[in-house]
C-alpha positions as CSV (number, residue, x, y, z in Angstrom):
1,V,-13.5,213.7,189.9
2,Q,-13.3,217.4,190.4
3,L,-15.0,219.8,192.8
4,V,-14.0,223.4,192.3
5,E,-15.3,226.1,194.6
6,S,-15.4,229.7,193.7
7,G,-17.0,233.0,194.9
8,G,-15.1,233.6,198.1
9,G,-13.6,236.9,199.0
10,L,-13.5,239.7,201.4
11,V,-16.8,241.2,202.6
12,Q,-17.9,243.5,205.3
13,P,-20.1,242.3,208.2
14,G,-23.7,242.2,207.2
15,G,-22.8,241.6,203.6
16,S,-23.5,238.7,201.2
17,L,-21.6,236.3,199.1
18,T,-22.6,233.4,196.9
19,L,-20.3,230.4,196.7
20,S,-20.3,228.0,193.8
21,C,-19.1,224.4,193.5
22,A,-18.6,223.0,190.0
23,A,-18.7,219.2,189.9
24,S,-17.4,216.8,187.2
25,G,-16.3,213.2,186.8
26,F,-19.1,211.6,188.8
27,P,-22.9,211.3,188.6
28,F,-23.7,214.6,190.3
29,K,-27.5,214.1,190.3
30,D,-27.0,210.9,192.4
31,F,-24.9,212.5,195.1
32,G,-25.8,214.5,198.2
33,M,-23.9,217.7,198.4
34,N,-22.6,219.6,201.5
35,W,-20.7,222.7,202.4
36,Y,-18.2,222.6,205.2
37,R,-15.9,225.3,206.5
38,Q,-12.7,225.4,208.5
39,A,-11.3,228.5,210.4
40,P,-7.7,228.7,211.4
41,E,-6.9,226.4,214.4
42,K,-10.5,225.0,214.4
43,E,-12.0,221.7,213.3
44,R,-13.7,221.5,210.0
45,E,-17.4,221.9,210.5
46,F,-20.6,221.1,208.6
47,V,-22.4,224.2,207.3
48,A,-25.2,223.0,205.1
49,G,-26.3,220.1,202.9
50,M,-28.8,219.1,200.3
51,I,-29.9,215.7,199.1
52,S,-29.5,214.6,195.5
53,S,-32.9,215.6,194.3
54,G,-32.7,219.0,196.0
55,R,-36.0,218.4,197.8
56,W,-34.5,218.6,201.3
57,S,-31.7,220.5,202.9
58,N,-30.3,221.0,206.4
59,Y,-28.2,223.7,208.1
60,A,-25.9,224.1,211.0
61,D,-27.6,226.1,213.8
62,S,-25.1,228.9,213.4
63,V,-26.1,229.6,209.8
64,R,-29.8,228.7,209.7
65,G,-31.8,231.6,208.5
66,R,-28.8,233.4,206.9
67,F,-27.4,230.8,204.5
68,T,-29.3,229.0,201.7
69,V,-28.1,226.0,199.6
70,S,-29.2,225.2,196.1
71,R,-28.2,223.0,193.3
72,D,-28.6,222.7,189.5
73,N,-28.4,219.1,188.5
74,D,-28.5,220.0,184.8
75,K,-25.4,222.1,185.2
76,N,-23.6,220.0,187.9
77,M,-23.5,223.0,190.2
78,F,-24.0,223.5,193.9
79,Y,-24.4,226.8,195.6
80,L,-24.3,228.5,199.0
81,Q,-25.9,231.9,199.3
82,M,-24.6,233.6,202.4
83,N,-26.4,236.7,203.8
84,N,-25.8,238.8,206.9
85,L,-22.3,237.6,207.2
86,R,-20.5,237.8,210.5
87,A,-16.8,237.8,211.4
88,D,-17.1,234.3,212.8
89,D,-18.2,233.1,209.3
90,S,-14.6,233.7,208.1
91,A,-13.2,230.4,207.0
92,L,-12.1,228.2,204.1
93,Y,-15.3,226.8,202.6
94,F,-15.3,223.4,201.0
95,C,-17.9,221.5,199.1
96,R,-18.2,217.8,199.5
97,A,-20.1,215.2,197.4
98,S,-21.5,212.2,199.2
99,G,-22.5,209.0,197.6
100,G,-24.3,207.8,200.7
101,P,-23.6,206.8,204.3
102,T,-20.5,204.7,203.3
103,G,-19.3,207.0,200.6
104,P,-17.7,207.6,198.3
105,Y,-16.9,211.2,199.4
106,Y,-15.2,213.8,197.3
107,W,-13.9,217.1,198.4
108,G,-13.0,220.4,196.7
109,R,-9.9,222.4,197.7
110,G,-11.9,225.3,199.2
111,T,-12.5,229.0,198.7
112,Q,-11.7,231.6,201.3
113,V,-14.3,233.8,202.9
114,T,-13.2,236.7,205.0
115,V,-15.7,238.9,206.8
116,S,-14.0,242.0,208.1
117,S,-14.5,245.7,208.2
């Protein structure tokens, strides 16, 4: 099983980034997918998620209206489009695959997003 995030980087406040998560080694189309983030000295927090079919998604209040998740089940890819980025969006962003309420759960190693002028 592999989840590999990419697309992070340094961006100015108000800018945009798109994160990608490439999945392999499990039946991607049967798994819900989520983005989490963790800033230094803070707990890992949920950012956004999408069910396996892609027909429903949910967002943390802090990102709703600015971030959009999407997935391509043919390419085993999961995305996070981030707009109007703020300094407090700076964190290590992880994707997670969820096989259901009791798992299995798989995590990537993260991609760093830094929002700074």
